[in-house]
C-alpha positions in Angstrom: 6.7 -5.6 -16.3 7.3 -1.9 -15.7 7.4 -0.5 -12.2 6.4 3.2 -11.7 7.2 5.1 -8.5 5.2 8.1 -7.4 5.8 10.4 -4.4 5.3 14.0 -3.5 9.0 14.8 -4.0 9.6 12.9 -7.3 6.5 12.3 -9.5 2.9 12.8 -8.3 -0.1 11.0 -9.6 -2.4 13.3 -11.6 -6.2 13.0 -11.0 -6.8 10.4 -13.7 -3.9 8.3 -12.4 -5.3 8.5 -8.8 -8.6 7.3 -10.1 -7.0 4.5 -12.0 -5.1 3.3 -9.0 -8.1 3.6 -6.7 -10.3 1.7 -9.2 -7.7 -1.1 -9.4 -7.3 -1.4 -5.7 -11.0 -1.3 -5.0 -11.6 -4.1 -7.4 -8.5 -6.3 -6.7 -8.3 -6.0 -2.9 -11.3 -8.4 -2.9 -12.7 -9.1 0.6 -9.6 -7.5 2.3 -10.3 -4.0 0.9 -11.9 -0.8 2.1 -14.5 1.5 0.6 -13.5 3.6 -2.4 -13.4 6.8 -0.5 -11.0 5.4 2.0 -8.7 4.2 -0.8 -8.8 7.7 -2.4 -8.0 9.4 1.0 -5.0 7.1 1.3 -3.8 8.0 -2.1 -4.2 11.7 -1.4 -2.3 11.3 1.9 0.5 9.6 0.1 0.8 12.4 -2.4 0.7 15.2 0.2 3.8 16.2 2.1 2.7 19.7 2.8 -0.2 19.2 5.2 0.4 15.5 5.9 3.5 13.2 6.1 3.2 11.9 2.5 4.2 8.5 1.4 4.6 6.8 -2.0 2.9 4.5 -4.5 4.4 1.7 -6.6 2.5 0.6 -9.7 3.4 -2.5 -11.8 2.2 -2.3 -15.4 2.0 -5.0 -18.0 1.3 -3.8 -21.5 0.0 -0.5 -20.1 -2.5 -2.0 -17.7 -2.0 -2.1 -13.9 -1.1 -5.6 -12.7 -0.3 -4.6 -9.1 -0.1 -1.6 -6.8 1.1 -0.6 -3.4 0.4 2.5 -1.3 2.6 3.4 1.7 1.9 6.3 4.0 4.5 7.8 6.2 3.6 7.8 9.9 5.7 10.7 11.1 6.5 8.7 14.3 10.1 7.6 13.8 11.7 6.0 16.8 8.7 4.5 18.5 6.4 3.3 15.6 7.7 2.3 12.2 8.2 5.3 9.8 6.0 3.7 7.1 2.7 1.8 7.0 2.0 -0.3 4.0 -1.8 0.5 3.7 -2.7 -1.3 0.5 -1.2 -3.9 -1.8 -3.1 -5.8 -4.5 -2.2 -7.9 -7.4 -4.5 -8.6 -10.4 -5.9 -12.1 -10.1 -4.3 -13.1 -13.5 -0.8 -12.3 -11.9 -1.3 -13.9 -8.5 1.1 -16.8 -7.6 3.7 -15.6 -10.1 5.9 -13.6 -7.9 4.5 -10.1 -8.6 3.5 -9.6 -5.0 7.0 -10.3 -3.8 8.5 -8.0 -6.5 6.1 -5.2 -5.4 7.2 -5.8 -1.8 10.9 -5.6 -2.7 10.3 -2.4 -4.6 8.6 -1.1 -1.6 11.5 -2.0 0.6 13.9 -0.1 -1.8 11.8 3.1 -1.7 10.9 3.2 2.0 13.0 5.4 4.3 12.9 3.6 7.6 10.9 0.6 8.9 7.6 -0.6 7.5 4.5 -2.0 9.3 1.4 -3.4 7.9 -1.9 -4.9 9.0 -3.0 -8.2 7.6 -6.0 -10.3 8.5 -5.3 -13.7 9.9 -7.0 -15.5 6.9 -5.3 -13.4 4.2 -3.0 -15.7 2.1 -0.6 -12.8 1.6 0.3 -13.1 5.3 2.7 -16.0 4.4 4.5 -13.8 1.9 5.0 -11.1 4.4 6.4 -13.6 6.9 8.8 -15.0 4.3 10.0 -11.5 3.7 10.8 -10.9 7.3 7.7 -9.3 8.8 6.9 -10.4 12.4 3.9 -9.9 14.5 5.2 -8.2 17.6 1.8 -6.9 18.8 -1.8 -7.8 18.8 -3.8 -4.9 17.3 -6.8 -3.8 19.3 -9.2 -1.0 18.3 -11.9 0.9 20.1 -14.5 2.5 17.9 -16.3 5.5 19.3 -20.0 5.7 18.7 -20.8 8.1 16.0 -23.4 10.7 16.9 
């Protein structure tokens, strides 16, 4: 397994790599994913530290194909909210249950500057991995959605 690290300061994803990562995440996030446009916006945010806060992407490849991917966005809110939010992590179904998710998380910890938060649905089996790695649920997240006009 080869792990690649992309960030605005080191190595950016080119357009075809962005599409490849977005395609992978859209397919392998399963019922826990977002629409394709949201995934692309997240990738663009992670690769932009000029007009946004930036972030980073970790990609695991096996024989040239993506086996897993993580996208982290920086929050710009150090001191009162964790500096990083892990927005997406997905592992190809053929690699699930073999430790790749944990490896991706450990690579994420290595590259992150500051604390990391993530949102996970109660019924997502990955929740147990996050808890084993030390994530805690300090708050209940609540959202208010404004009516779009």
